[in-house]
C-alpha positions in Angstrom: 100.0 101.9 126.1 101.4 99.0 124.1 103.4 96.7 126.3 103.4 93.3 124.6 104.6 92.0 121.3 102.8 88.9 120.1 105.2 87.1 117.8 103.3 84.5 115.7 105.5 81.4 115.2 103.1 78.6 114.5 103.9 77.9 110.8 105.4 74.7 109.6 107.9 76.2 107.2 106.9 74.0 104.2 107.8 76.5 101.5 111.1 77.1 103.3 111.9 73.4 103.6 112.1 73.3 107.4 111.9 75.3 110.5 112.6 78.8 109.1 112.3 80.5 112.5 115.3 78.4 113.8 117.3 79.3 110.7 120.4 81.3 111.7 121.3 84.5 109.9 124.7 85.8 111.0 124.6 83.3 113.9 121.2 84.4 115.2 118.0 82.4 114.7 115.3 84.3 112.8 112.8 84.1 115.7 115.5 85.4 118.1 116.0 88.4 115.8 112.3 89.4 116.1 112.3 88.8 119.9 115.4 91.1 120.2 113.8 93.8 118.1 110.7 93.7 120.3 112.8 93.9 123.5 114.8 96.8 122.1 111.5 98.6 121.5 110.8 98.0 125.2 108.0 95.4 124.6 107.6 92.1 126.3 107.8 89.5 123.6 105.4 86.6 123.8 105.8 83.9 121.2 102.5 82.4 120.0 102.4 79.0 118.5 105.4 77.3 120.1 106.6 76.7 123.5 110.1 77.6 124.7 112.9 75.2 125.2 115.2 75.6 128.2 117.6 77.6 126.0 115.0 80.2 125.0 114.5 83.4 127.0 110.9 84.2 126.0 107.5 83.0 127.1 105.4 81.0 124.8 101.7 80.7 124.2 100.1 77.7 122.4 97.8 78.5 119.4 94.1 78.7 120.1 93.6 76.0 117.5 96.6 74.2 116.1 97.1 74.3 112.4 94.7 77.2 111.7 97.3 79.8 110.8 97.9 83.3 112.1 94.3 84.0 113.0 94.4 81.3 115.7 97.7 82.8 116.9 96.2 86.2 117.1 93.2 84.9 119.1 95.4 83.0 121.5 97.7 86.0 122.1 95.0 88.6 122.6 93.1 86.3 124.9 96.2 85.9 127.0 97.3 89.5 127.3 93.7 91.1 127.3 95.4 94.4 126.2 96.4 96.1 123.0 99.5 94.4 121.5 101.8 94.7 118.6 101.4 91.6 116.6 104.4 90.5 114.5 105.3 87.7 112.2 108.2 85.5 113.4 109.8 85.6 109.9 110.8 89.2 109.8 114.6 88.9 110.2 115.2 92.6 109.1 112.8 93.9 111.8 114.0 97.0 113.6 113.1 98.6 116.9 112.8 101.9 115.1 109.9 100.5 112.9 108.2 99.1 116.0 108.5 102.4 117.9 107.3 104.3 114.8 104.1 102.1 114.6 103.5 102.5 118.4 103.8 106.3 118.0 101.0 106.0 115.3 98.6 104.2 117.7 95.0 105.3 117.8 93.0 103.8 120.7 89.7 104.5 118.8 90.7 101.8 116.3 90.7 98.0 116.8 93.6 97.6 114.4 96.5 100.0 113.4 98.4 98.3 110.6 101.5 99.3 108.8 100.5 100.0 105.2 102.5 99.4 102.0 101.6 99.6 98.3 100.5 96.0 98.7 98.0 96.9 101.4 97.9 96.3 105.1 100.6 94.3 107.0 98.4 92.5 109.5 101.5 90.9 111.1 103.1 94.3 111.8 100.1 95.9 113.4 98.6 96.9 116.8 95.5 94.8 117.6 93.1 95.4 120.4 91.0 92.8 122.3 87.9 94.4 120.7 88.8 92.5 117.6 88.4 89.1 119.3 84.7 88.5 118.6 85.2 89.1 114.9 88.3 87.0 114.9 86.6 84.1 116.6 83.7 84.4 114.2 86.1 84.3 111.2 87.9 81.3 112.6 84.6 79.5 113.2 83.6 80.2 109.6 86.9 78.6 108.3 88.5 81.9 107.4 92.2 82.4 108.1 93.2 85.6 106.3 94.0 88.4 108.7 93.8 91.1 105.9 90.1 90.2 105.4 89.5 90.5 109.1 91.0 93.9 109.1 88.6 95.0 106.5 85.7 94.2 108.8 87.1 96.1 111.8 87.5 99.7 112.7 91.1 100.2 111.5 93.6 102.6 110.2 96.4 101.9 107.8 99.5 103.9 108.4 101.8 104.4 105.3 105.2 103.0 106.2 108.1 105.5 105.5 110.5 104.3 102.9 113.3 103.8 105.4 111.3 101.2 107.2 110.1 99.2 104.2 113.0 96.7 104.2 112.2 95.7 107.8 108.8 94.3 106.5 110.3 91.8 104.1 109.4 88.4 105.4 110.9 85.1 104.6 108.8 82.4 102.9 111.5 80.5 101.0 115.3 80.4 101.2 115.5 82.8 98.3 113.9 85.4 100.6 116.8 85.3 103.1 118.9 88.5 103.6 
């Protein structure tokens, strides 16, 4: 059973020109939108890569190694929860609880990763990751690798084609031009 959403929020926002996760869309910070989608899907949101301020209503987990990208965040999150978790990017302002519930319904405990799949390939930051992926993740980080999609290729995984109605929810924000 999937109980946790690990929301990776360690990026610096260089391409965006500032803290994109604090950027408000219709009055709600981008990170808060992802946290709300996770909660609405009945998941406990844990934000990896930043610690909460008194105004935040989520728990934070520091990166395993600062500045090493999503791989370090994945490791820190899975080490903390020691259970299968839905791993999400913090820059998915269109994320919906329906997409998260759909992916959870596709879970397969025999795989270390169940990733949403699009024409572009796996979406490693909209995927269920199991603690069994930790040794390979630690090895990749130690070797200087940071790309999660390469890690997925080395693990027992399944790509689940995303239905068309959920595709807009996977559009992340890298620059201001990507904002909804």
